[in-house]
N, C-alpha and C positions, 0 to 999 in steps of 0.2 A: 434534488435527493431528498426524498422524504423518509424517515425511520419510523413511520407510524406516531410520530412525536411532531417536532417542529422543522421545517424546512431549513436545510443548511445551505447557504449561500455558497455557489460553486467557488469563487476565488478564495474564501477561507478553506473549503474543503479540499481544492487541489493543491493549496499551499501545504496543508497539514499532510496530505498522502505523499507530495514531494519530500518532505522532511522524513517520513516514514520510510521511503524508498533510499533516500540518501544514507540514512543511518544503517540501513541493512546492506548497502553497497550493491544495490540491484542494478543490472544494465538490461538492455533489450526488453524495455518493460511494456506490459499490456494492462491496461487499466479498463474494466468492465464494470458498469454499473447495472445492477439488477434491483428489482422491488425493494429488498430489504437490506440494501448494502452495496459494496464495492468488492471485486475481486481485483487483486495485484498479482500478476505473474511477471517474474523476470529470472536472469540468471546472475549467478554470484562466480566469480573467479576465484580460485584459492590455490595455494601453494601445495603440492604433494612431494616434498623432498626436492627432487631435480626438475620436475615438470609443474605444469599448471593443470589444474582440473577445474571442471565448470558443472555447476548443478543448477537446476531449475527449481525455484521455489514459489509456491502459491499460496498467498495469504488471503482468506475470506474475512472481511471486516464488516461486521454488523453494524446497523444504525447506531446502536448504543457504542460501539468501537469508535465509529466515526465521531460522535459526539465528544468522546474523549479525547480523541486526536486533536480536534479544533480547539478544545480548551486547554491543550497542552498537557494533558495527562497521559 
């Protein structure tokens, strides 16, 4: 995955994306790579009083975002 800068090694990139996903509590994940970054889509379950709700979240991570994730920022 190249962000127009340096190429990020997939093991490091996927580890950082996994931490990003876990931190947000996403399930039913779809990760798509595109020329300038990654799109992560997943569902979040949440309490709505007596029941559970579900919402879909989509995060577009640019090459710069990915660089920061890999560095731990």
